[in-house]
MIDREN-255453 format. One record per residue: x, y, z of N, C-alpha, C in turn; residue in one letter. Coordinates in steps of 0.05 Angstrom, whole numbers, padded with zeros to 5 digits, always signed. Example, Ala and Ser with C-alpha at 12.3 -4.5 7.8 and 13.67 -1.06 7.14 Angstrom:
BEGIN
+00264-00114+00156+00246-00090+00156+00264-00066+00156A/+00257-00045+00142+00273-00021+00143+00258+00001+00157S/
END
This chain:
BEGIN
-00636+00477+00007-00632+00450-00003-00641+00448-00032M/-00664+00460-00039-00674+00460-00066-00655+00475-00084N/-00644+00497-00073-00625+00513-00089-00599+00497-00095K/-00590+00482-00074-00566+00465-00078-00572+00443-00098L/-00596+00431-00097-00603+00410-00115-00605+00421-00144L/-00617+00445-00146-00619+00457-00173-00591+00463-00185S/-00574+00473-00168-00546+00478-00177-00532+00453-00186T/-00536+00432-00170-00524+00406-00176-00534+00395-00203F/-00560+00398-00207-00572+00388-00232-00562+00404-00256L/-00559+00430-00253-00549+00447-00274-00521+00439-00281V/-00504+00435-00260-00476+00427-00265-00475+00399-00278L/-00492+00382-00269-00493+00355-00280-00500+00356-00310L/-00520+00373-00316-00529+00376-00344-00506+00388-00361F/-00492+00408-00351-00470+00421-00366-00448+00400-00370I/-00442+00386-00348-00421+00366-00350-00427+00344-00371G/-00453+00335-00370-00461+00315-00389-00460+00325-00418G/-00468+00350-00421-00467+00362-00448-00439+00364-00458T/-00421+00374-00441-00393+00376-00449-00381+00349-00455L/-00388+00329-00439-00378+00302-00444-00388+00291-00471F/-00413+00296-00477-00425+00287-00502-00412+00302-00526A/-00406+00328-00522-00393+00343-00543-00365+00332-00549Q/-00351+00327-00527-00323+00317-00529-00324+00289-00543K/-00342+00272-00535-00344+00246-00547-00351+00248-00577A/-00369+00266-00583-00377+00270-00611-00354+00281-00628G/-00338+00299-00616-00315+00310-00630-00294+00289-00634N/-00289+00272-00615-00269+00251-00618-00276+00233-00641E/-00302+00228-00645-00311+00211-00667-00302+00222-00694K/-00301+00249-00696-00295+00262-00721-00266+00256-00730L/-00249+00246-00712-00221+00241-00719-00215+00212-00723F/-00235+00195-00720-00231+00166-00725-00229+00160-00754K/-00210+00143-00761-00206+00136-00790-00232+00129-00804D/-00248+00112-00791-00272+00102-00803-00292+00125-00809S/-00294+00143-00790-00313+00166-00793-00303+00185-00815H/-00277+00190-00816-00267+00208-00836-00272+00197-00864I/-00266+00171-00868-00270+00158-00894-00299+00158-00901K/-00316+00152-00882-00345+00152-00887-00355+00179-00896K/-00347+00200-00882-00356+00227-00888-00345+00236-00915T/-00320+00230-00921-00308+00236-00947-00324+00223-00969M/-00330+00198-00966-00345+00183-00987-00373+00195-00990K/-00386+00203-00968-00413+00214-00970-00413+00240-00985K/-00393+00258-00978-00391+00284-00991-00385+00280-01021A/-00367+00261-01027-00359+00256-01055-00382+00245-01071L/-00396+00226-01059-00419+00214-01073-00440+00234-01080T/-00446+00252-01061-00466+00273-01067-00456+00291-01090W/-00430+00298-01088-00420+00317-01108-00419+00305-01136Q/-00412+00280-01138-00412+00266-01164-00440+00264-01176L/-00460+00263-01159-00488+00262-01168-00498+00290-01175K/-00483+00310-01168-00491+00338-01173-00469+00353-01187N/-00462+00345-01212-00440+00358-01226-00445+00387-01233P/-00424+00401-01238-00426+00430-01244-00402+00438-01260K/-00406+00455-01280-00384+00467-01296-00372+00446-01316H/-00358+00457-01335-00343+00440-01354-00322+00424-01338E/-00318+00400-01347-00300+00382-01331-00271+00392-01332L/-00263+00408-01351-00236+00419-01352-00233+00445-01337T/-00256+00455-01326-00256+00481-01312-00239+00480-01287D/-00229+00503-01278-00213+00504-01254-00227+00494-01230W/-00254+00498-01229-00270+00489-01206-00267+00458-01204T/-00269+00445-01226-00265+00416-01225-00236+00407-01223N/-00218+00425-01231-00190+00419-01225-00185+00417-01195G/-00197+00435-01180-00194+00434-01151-00210+00410-01139A/-00234+00405-01150-00250+00383-01141-00236+00356-01144F/-00226+00352-01169-00213+00326-01174-00186+00322-01160Y/-00173+00344-01153-00150+00341-01135-00159+00328-01109A/-00182+00337-01099-00193+00324-01075-00203+00296-01080G/-00214+00291-01104-00223+00264-01110-00200+00244-01110V/-00177+00253-01122-00154+00235-01122-00144+00230-01094F/-00144+00251-01077-00136+00248-01049-00155+00229-01035A/-00181+00230-01041-00200+00211-01029-00194+00182-01039A/-00187+00180-01064-00179+00153-01075-00155+00142-01060Y/-00135+00158-01056-00111+00149-01041-00118+00142-01012E/-00136+00157-01001-00144+00152-00972-00160+00127-00969T/-00178+00122-00987-00197+00100-00984-00191+00075-01001T/-00176+00079-01022-00171+00057-01041-00195+00048-01056G/-00215+00065-01058-00241+00057-01070-00239+00055-01100S/-00246+00032-01111-00246+00028-01140-00268+00045-01153K/-00289+00050-01138-00311+00067-01148-00301+00095-01153K/-00284+00105-01135-00273+00132-01139-00255+00133-01163I/-00239+00112-01166-00221+00110-01190-00237+00111-01215W/-00259+00096-01216-00276+00095-01240-00287+00122-01246K/-00295+00137-01225-00306+00164-01230-00285+00183-01242A/-00260+00181-01232-00239+00197-01244-00233+00189-01272M/-00232+00163-01277-00227+00153-01304-00248+00162-01324Y/-00273+00162-01315-00295+00171-01332-00291+00200-01338K/-00283+00216-01319-00278+00245-01324-00256+00248-01344M/-00234+00234-01341-00211+00237-01359-00219+00229-01388G/-00234+00207-01391-00243+00199-01417-00261+00220-01430E/-00279+00231-01414-00297+00251-01424-00281+00276-01434A/-00259+00282-01420-00243+00305-01428-00222+00298-01449N/-00221+00272-01457-00199+00262-01474-00172+00269-01463Q/-00171+00272-01436-00146+00277-01421-00133+00303-01430W/-00150+00322-01438-00139+00348-01447-00142+00369-01426K/-00124+00389-01426-00128+00413-01410-00152+00429-01420P/-00158+00451-01406-00178+00470-01417-00168+00484-01442G/-00184+00500-01454-00178+00511-01481-00158+00535-01480P/-00154+00549-01458-00137+00572-01457-00108+00564-01452R/-00091+00569-01471-00063+00559-01469-00048+00569-01445L/-00049+00595-01439-00032+00606-01419-00047+00613-01393Q/-00071+00603-01390-00086+00609-01366-00083+00586-01346H/-00073+00592-01322-00068+00571-01302-00093+00555-01295A/-00116+00568-01296-00141+00554-01289-00145+00530-01307D/-00137+00532-01332-00143+00511-01351-00123+00487-01350D/-00103+00489-01333-00085+00466-01330-00089+00452-01303I/-00106+00463-01286-00110+00452-01259-00119+00423-01260A/-00136+00416-01279-00146+00388-01281-00123+00369-01288I/-00101+00379-01299-00079+00362-01307-00064+00350-01283C/-00067+00363-01260-00056+00351-01236-00067+00322-01232Q/-00092+00319-01236-00105+00293-01232-00096+00274-01254T/-00094+00283-01279-00084+00266-01300-00057+00254-01293Y/-00039+00271-01284-00012+00262-01278-00013+00242-01254V/-00028+00249-01234-00031+00230-01211-00041+00203-01220D/-00060+00203-01238-00072+00178-01247-00052+00163-01265M/-00037+00177-01281-00016+00164-01297+00004+00150-01280Y/+00011+00162-01258+00030+00150-01240+00020+00123-01229R/-00006+00120-01227-00018+00095-01218-00020+00075-01240V/-00031+00084-01263-00038+00065-01285-00017+00062-01306S/+00000+00082-01311+00020+00081-01332+00008+00085-01360G/-00017+00094-01362-00029+00098-01389-00020+00125-01400E/-00003+00124-01420+00010+00149-01430-00011+00169-01440K/-00034+00159-01449-00054+00177-01460-00063+00198-01439K/-00059+00192-01414-00067+00209-01393-00051+00235-01391M/-00026+00235-01401-00009+00259-01399+00000+00269-01426I/-00004+00255-01447+00006+00265-01473-00005+00292-01482E/-00032+00297-01478-00042+00323-01486-00030+00346-01468P/-00025+00340-01443-00013+00360-01425+00016+00366-01433F/+00031+00346-01440+00058+00350-01449+00059+00369-01474I/+00041+00363-01493+00039+00379-01517+00032+00408-01510K/+00013+00412-01492+00004+00438-01485+00027+00453-01469M/+00040+00439-01451+00061+00451-01435+00084+00461-01452A/+00091+00446-01472+00113+00454-01490+00105+00478-01507D/+00080+00478-01516+00070+00502-01531+00068+00526-01513E/+00060+00522-01488+00059+00543-01468+00086+00556-01465F/+00107+00540-01463+00134+00551-01459+00145+00565-01483M/+00135+00558-01507+00145+00570-01532+00129+00596-01539A/+00108+00602-01525+00091+00624-01532+00094+00648-01513T/+00103+00671-01522+00106+00694-01505+00079+00702-01493P/+00079+00712-01468+00054+00720-01455+00052+00750-01458Y/+00028+00760-01466+00023+00788-01469+00011+00799-01443E/+00025+00817-01430+00016+00829-01405-00002+00853-01411T/-00015+00863-01389-00032+00886-01391-00032+00900-01364A/-00049+00920-01360-00049+00936-01335-00054+00918-01311D/-00073+00901-01312-00079+00883-01290-00061+00858-01292I/-00058+00848-01316-00043+00823-01321-00013+00830-01325R/+00000+00836-01304+00028+00845-01306+00048+00822-01308K/+00038+00798-01303+00055+00774-01307+00036+00750-01314C/+00047+00728-01320+00031+00705-01330+00011+00696-01309T/+00020+00692-01284+00003+00685-01262-00002+00710-01245W/-00022+00725-01253-00026+00752-01241-00047+00752-01219W/-00059+00730-01213-00078+00728-01191-00070+00705-01173W/-00074+00707-01147-00062+00689-01128-00074+00660-01131C/-00099+00658-01139-00111+00631-01143-00094+00613-01161D/-00080+00626-01180-00064+00612-01200-00043+00594-01186A/-00035+00602-01162-00014+00587-01149-00023+00560-01138L/-00049+00555-01139-00059+00528-01134-00062+00513-01161F/-00071+00528-01181-00078+00515-01207-00053+00505-01223M/-00033+00523-01225-00011+00517-01243+00013+00502-01232G/+00024+00511-01210+00050+00500-01201+00050+00470-01198P/+00031+00458-01184+00031+00429-01180+00029+00414-01206A/+00014+00425-01225+00011+00411-01251+00038+00409-01265A/+00053+00432-01267+00078+00432-01280+00099+00415-01265F/+00099+00418-01239+00119+00403-01223+00114+00373-01225I/+00089+00365-01221+00082+00337-01224+00091+00326-01251K/+00086+00341-01272+00094+00332-01298+00124+00329-01300L/+00139+00350-01291+00168+00349-01292+00180+00326-01278G/+00170+00321-01254+00180+00298-01238+00173+00272-01252I/+00150+00270-01263+00140+00245-01275+00156+00238-01300T/+00161+00258-01317+00175+00252-01342+00205+00258-01340V/+00214+00265-01316+00242+00270-01310+00254+00292-01328D/+00240+00315-01327+00250+00338-01343+00247+00363-01326D/+00269+00374-01318+00269+00397-01299+00260+00423-01312N/+00257+00423-01338+00248+00448-01351+00221+00457-01340K/+00204+00438-01333+00178+00446-01323+00179+00456-01294Y/+00198+00446-01279+00203+00457-01252+00214+00485-01253L/+00232+00489-01272+00244+00516-01275+00223+00536-01285K/+00205+00527-01302+00183+00544-01311+00166+00552-01287L/+00159+00533-01271+00143+00540-01247+00158+00559-01229N/+00184+00555-01224+00199+00574-01207+00196+00602-01217D/+00199+00606-01242+00197+00634-01253+00170+00645-01250R/+00149+00630-01258+00122+00641-01257+00112+00645-01228L/+00119+00627-01211+00111+00629-01182+00124+00654-01170F/+00150+00657-01175+00164+00680-01163+00153+00707-01173K/+00146+00708-01199+00134+00732-01209+00108+00739-01195E/+00092+00719-01190+00066+00724-01176+00071+00732-01147C/+00090+00718-01134+00097+00724-01106+00106+00753-01104H/+00124+00761-01122+00135+00788-01120+00114+00809-01126D/+00094+00803-01142+00073+00821-01148+00052+00824-01126L/+00045+00802-01113+00021+00801-01096+00026+00796-01066L/+00049+00786-01059+00054+00779-01031+00059+00803-01014Y/+00044+00806-00992+00047+00829-00974+00064+00819-00950N/+00089+00829-00948+00107+00820-00928+00100+00830-00900K/+00084+00851-00899+00076+00861-00872+00054+00843-00861D/+00037+00832-00878+00014+00816-00868+00019+00786-00872E/+00040+00778-00888+00045+00750-00895+00021+00737-00908D/+00008+00752-00926-00015+00743-00941-00013+00753-00970L/-00028+00741-00988-00028+00749-01016-00053+00765-01022Y/-00049+00787-01037-00071+00801-01049-00083+00783-01070A/-00109+00784-01075-00121+00767-01095-00109+00774-01123R/-00107+00799-01129-00093+00808-01153-00085+00837-01149D/-00075+00850-01169-00063+00877-01165-00084+00898-01157I/-00109+00893-01162-00130+00912-01155-00133+00914-01124R/-00122+00895-01110-00125+00895-01081-00099+00901-01066Y/-00081+00913-01081-00056+00923-01069-00059+00952-01061K/-00046+00960-01040-00048+00988-01031-00026+01005-01041W/-00005+00994-01052+00018+01010-01058+00025+01010-01088D/+00004+01005-01104+00009+01003-01133-00001+01030-01146E/+00017+01044-01159+00010+01070-01172-00013+01066-01192P/-00032+01084-01191-00054+01083-01210-00077+01064-01203G/-00074+01049-01181-00094+01030-01173-00111+01043-01150I/-00137+01044-01154-00154+01055-01133-00153+01038-01108E/-00150+01051-01085-00148+01036-01060-00176+01026-01052I/-00178+01000-01048-00203+00987-01040-00199+00977-01011I/-00217+00985-00993-00214+00977-00965-00237+00959-00957K/-00232+00944-00935-00253+00929-00922-00272+00948-00907E/-00294+00938-00898-00313+00954-00883-00300+00967-00858N/-00281+00953-00846-00268+00964-00822-00243+00979-00828N/-00238+00984-00853-00215+01000-00861-00189+00984-00866G/-00191+00957-00862-00167+00941-00866-00163+00934-00895E/-00139+00924-00901-00134+00915-00928-00151+00890-00934K/-00157+00886-00959-00174+00863-00967-00156+00839-00973I/-00158+00819-00957-00145+00793-00962-00166+00771-00961F/-00171+00760-00984-00192+00741-00988-00184+00714-00977W/-00202+00702-00961-00195+00677-00948-00190+00655-00968S/-00209+00650-00987-00205+00629-01006-00180+00634-01023R/-00175+00659-01031-00152+00664-01047-00126+00656-01033G/-00124+00662-01007-00101+00653-00993-00101+00623-00987N/-00125+00612-00985-00128+00583-00983-00117+00569-01008G/-00123+00580-01032-00112+00570-01056-00081+00569-01055W/-00070+00591-01045-00041+00593-01044-00029+00573-01025V/-00041+00571-01001-00031+00551-00981-00033+00523-00992M/-00055+00516-01005-00058+00490-01017-00038+00486-01039G/-00033+00507-01055-00014+00505-01077+00015+00501-01067G/+00021+00515-01045+00048+00512-01033+00053+00484-01024L/+00032+00472-01011+00034+00445-01001+00040+00426-01025V/+00025+00429-01046+00027+00411-01069+00053+00416-01084R/+00064+00440-01082+00090+00446-01093+00113+00433-01077T/+00113+00439-01051+00134+00429-01034+00135+00398-01034I/+00112+00386-01033+00111+00357-01031+00122+00343-01055S/+00123+00357-01078+00133+00345-01103+00163+00351-01108E/+00172+00374-01099+00199+00383-01106+00220+00364-01093L/+00241+00358-01107+00263+00343-01096+00275+00357-01071P/+00285+00342-01053+00296+00354-01028+00319+00373-01034K/+00334+00369-01056+00357+00386-01062+00350+00407-01083D/+00325+00411-01089+00318+00431-01110+00326+00458-01099W/+00339+00474-01115+00351+00500-01106+00332+00519-01093P/+00307+00520-01102+00288+00540-01092+00268+00528-01071T/+00273+00504-01063+00254+00491-01045+00250+00506-01019R/+00272+00517-01009+00271+00532-00983+00254+00557-00986D/+00253+00569-01009+00236+00592-01014+00207+00586-01009F/+00198+00563-01020+00170+00555-01017+00164+00547-00988Y/+00183+00534-00975+00178+00526-00947+00176+00551-00930I/+00193+00570-00934+00193+00595-00918+00167+00610-00922E/+00158+00612-00947+00133+00625-00953+00110+00611-00939N/+00110+00585-00941+00089+00569-00928+00089+00573-00898F/+00111+00573-00885+00113+00576-00856+00104+00604-00847K/+00111+00624-00863+00102+00652-00857+00072+00653-00857E/+00060+00642-00879+00031+00643-00882+00017+00627-00860M/+00028+00604-00853+00016+00587-00833+00014+00601-00806A/+00035+00614-00799+00035+00629-00773+00013+00651-00773A/+00011+00665-00796-00009+00686-00798-00037+00674-00798K/-00041+00653-00812-00068+00641-00815-00079+00631-00789I/-00063+00618-00772-00074+00609-00747-00080+00632-00728I/-00067+00654-00732-00073+00678-00715-00100+00690-00723S/-00111+00683-00746-00136+00694-00756-00160+00674-00753L/-00155+00651-00741-00176+00632-00737-00196+00642-00717Q/-00222+00637-00723-00243+00647-00706-00252+00626-00685Q/-00269+00634-00667-00276+00617-00644-00289+00590-00652E/-00303+00590-00675-00315+00565-00684-00295+00547-00699D/-00270+00556-00700-00249+00540-00713-00245+00546-00742G/-00263+00563-00754-00262+00568-00782-00252+00596-00788L/-00250+00602-00814-00241+00628-00823-00263+00641-00839W/-00264+00667-00837-00285+00682-00851-00276+00689-00879R/-00295+00697-00896-00290+00702-00924-00268+00723-00927A/-00268+00743-00909-00247+00763-00908-00230+00759-00883S/-00204+00757-00887-00187+00749-00864-00184+00772-00844L/-00183+00797-00853-00177+00819-00834-00202+00834-00825L/-00226+00825-00835-00251+00838-00826-00271+00816-00820D/-00265+00798-00802-00283+00775-00797-00310+00782-00786P/-00312+00804-00771-00338+00811-00759-00359+00819-00780D/-00350+00828-00803-00368+00836-00824-00378+00813-00841Y/-00365+00790-00837-00372+00766-00853-00378+00743-00834Y/-00401+00744-00821-00407+00723-00801-00410+00695-00814P/-00402+00675-00800-00405+00648-00810-00379+00638-00823G/-00370+00615-00816-00346+00603-00828-00350+00597-00857G/-00329+00600-00873-00331+00595-00902-00316+00569-00908E/-00330+00550-00921-00320+00523-00924-00295+00520-00941A/-00294+00533-00964-00272+00528-00983-00246+00539-00972S/-00245+00563-00963-00221+00574-00952-00212+00558-00927G/-00231+00552-00910-00225+00537-00885-00214+00509-00892S/-00227+00496-00912-00218+00470-00920-00189+00469-00930G/-00182+00489-00946-00155+00490-00956-00135+00495-00934F/-00142+00512-00914-00124+00517-00892-00119+00491-00875Y/-00141+00477-00870-00138+00451-00855-00120+00432-00870I/-00124+00430-00896-00108+00413-00913-00078+00420-00910Y/-00073+00446-00913-00045+00456-00913-00032+00453-00886A/-00046+00461-00865-00035+00460-00838-00030+00431-00829L/-00049+00414-00835-00046+00386-00827-00023+00373-00842A/-00021+00380-00868+00002+00370-00883+00028+00379-00871W/+00029+00405-00862+00053+00415-00850+00061+00400-00825G/+00042+00393-00809+00047+00377-00785+00056+00349-00793I/+00042+00336-00811+00048+00309-00819+00076+00306-00831N/+00086+00327-00843+00112+00326-00857+00134+00340-00842N/+00129+00347-00817+00150+00359-00800+00158+00387-00808G/+00142+00401-00824+00147+00428-00832+00137+00448-00811V/+00115+00441-00798+00103+00457-00776+00105+00442-00750L/+00109+00458-00729+00111+00446-00702+00084+00436-00693D/+00083+00410-00686+00058+00397-00680+00045+00409-00655K/+00060+00415-00635+00049+00426-00610+00036+00453-00615E/+00047+00469-00633+00036+00495-00638+00012+00495-00656S/+00012+00476-00676-00009+00477-00697-00031+00457-00694Y/-00026+00435-00680-00046+00414-00679-00073+00424-00666L/-00072+00439-00644-00097+00449-00633-00114+00465-00653P/-00101+00481-00669-00115+00497-00689-00128+00478-00710A/-00113+00458-00719-00124+00439-00739-00147+00424-00728V/-00145+00414-00704-00166+00399-00692-00192+00416-00689E/-00188+00440-00680-00211+00458-00676-00224+00464-00703K/-00207+00468-00723-00217+00474-00750-00232+00450-00762A/-00222+00426-00758-00235+00402-00769-00262+00398-00757W/-00265+00403-00731-00291+00402-00719-00310+00422-00731V/-00300+00446-00735-00316+00467-00747-00324+00461-00776G/-00305+00450-00791-00311+00444-00819-00332+00422-00821L/-00331+00402-00804-00351+00381-00804-00379+00391-00797N/-00380+00413-00783-00406+00424-00776-00420+00436-00801S/-00405+00441-00822-00416+00452-00847-00426+00431-00866L/-00420+00405-00860-00430+00383-00877-00460+00380-00871I/-00476+00381-00892-00505+00380-00889-00514+00350-00889Q/-00539+00345-00879-00548+00318-00876-00547+00301-00902P/-00550+00313-00925-00549+00298-00950-00520+00293-00959D/-00501+00306-00946-00473+00301-00952-00459+00325-00966G/-00475+00345-00975-00461+00367-00989-00448+00386-00969H/-00426+00397-00979-00410+00416-00962-00423+00443-00965V/-00436+00452-00944-00449+00478-00944-00431+00501-00936G/-00443+00525-00936-00429+00549-00928-00404+00554-00945W/-00407+00549-00971-00385+00553-00990-00390+00579-01006C/-00372+00597-01006-00375+00622-01021-00375+00616-01050Q/-00394+00626-01066-00395+00622-01094-00371+00633-01109P/-00369+00628-01134-00347+00638-01151-00345+00668-01149I/-00321+00678-01146-00317+00707-01144-00287+00713-01143G/-00281+00738-01139-00253+00747-01138-00246+00762-01112A/-00265+00762-01094-00261+00777-01069-00280+00767-01048D/-00278+00775-01023-00296+00765-01002-00325+00774-01007P/-00343+00755-01002-00372+00761-01005-00387+00749-00982K/-00412+00758-00978-00429+00748-00956-00452+00731-00967K/-00452+00726-00993-00475+00714-01006-00474+00683-01005N/-00473+00672-00981-00473+00643-00980-00485+00634-00953F/-00495+00609-00952-00507+00598-00928-00505+00568-00929N/-00520+00555-00912-00518+00525-00910-00524+00511-00937A/-00540+00524-00954-00547+00511-00979-00528+00518-01002D/-00508+00535-00996-00489+00544-01016-00467+00523-01019S/-00463+00513-01043-00442+00493-01047-00429+00498-01074W/-00405+00489-01076-00390+00489-01101-00371+00465-01102E/-00364+00456-01125-00348+00432-01127-00320+00436-01114V/-00310+00460-01115-00284+00465-01102-00286+00464-01071Y/-00310+00469-01061-00314+00467-01032-00312+00437-01023G/-00323+00420-01040-00321+00391-01035-00292+00382-01038T/-00279+00393-01059-00251+00386-01063-00233+00393-01039G/-00238+00417-01028-00223+00426-01005-00228+00408-00981A/-00253+00400-00977-00260+00382-00955-00246+00355-00958F/-00246+00344-00982-00233+00319-00987-00203+00320-00982L/-00191+00342-00991-00162+00346-00987-00156+00348-00957L/-00173+00363-00943-00169+00366-00914-00171+00339-00900A/-00192+00323-00907-00195+00297-00894-00171+00279-00900G/-00160+00281-00924-00138+00264-00932-00113+00268-00915S/-00110+00292-00903-00087+00298-00886-00094+00295-00856E/-00119+00302-00848-00127+00299-00820-00125+00270-00812V/-00133+00252-00830-00133+00223-00823-00104+00214-00817I/-00084+00227-00829-00056+00219-00824-00046+00228-00797K/-00060+00246-00785-00052+00255-00758-00054+00232-00738L/-00069+00212-00745-00072+00188-00728-00049+00169-00730N/-00032+00172-00751-00010+00153-00755+00012+00156-00734D/
END
């Protein structure tokens, strides 16, 4: 009898725990909770600034800030973006042909679309035209203008948003050329993933082969997260009849199928996609960009909801577990060019917050 009672109590405890977990998880998908958590993470990040405001890190962050503004309608968030733009004099970063230095311009264009203040895009137009008129000098590693996969988040959306906004297709055509060059250089058709740059390709003459600890090819989670996020922001802007639109959609769908196959039990992705056991603990920035991209795919009918929604829901629960009590997004790999293990709950970066905000802006639409 005592044994039966003990068994019953254990089962009751397990059932209660599972019920509580389910109830807690369901809360994470409520509109009010998503907005509250986004605002908390954003408030903390704005109080803890980092890097030059035109830096690529802040380009990614403010992409998330604008998404948070659209999601919440907060005037406070708008004021924070406006303050940033004024501090930058609405200028790109200093390097003319470096994609990192135009990432912040995505936010300028988005804000111009709301306010109509021409000063928000005039410096970018000047820079973009100079960019197009200036030949790019390649090198052994820099074989094309956008020679590293992160650039596909930084540059494409900026040029396309500008082209759509000022009704000039030359910027869309420029993006097509630069994006395709990067794709042809770095996309691995066997794995449906991008090498971070040419140093991580296995079939490039004269390049030393670098392997993961388990002997697999190195595919950086955040690097591919940048690409997935960039594809989303590219596809969402391109006209339905744009000649190359199907190329971007196909690339996105190939990557999406691969990415969900690499999701770990906690719902997150490891810093290295093909050697997850060597990199314990989910990484916030890569995971955040994947959630953003996959949820967008569902919301826009590009990805099959039945196939992808379970992965997104599991990932969103996992990502929320990385939010620390003070609101900062923990477990974010620091700046780098390849997978690293040097991060923990106290590790944060502005692009990690940006990725979380972008993810939340699409997860909340799953309720529509």
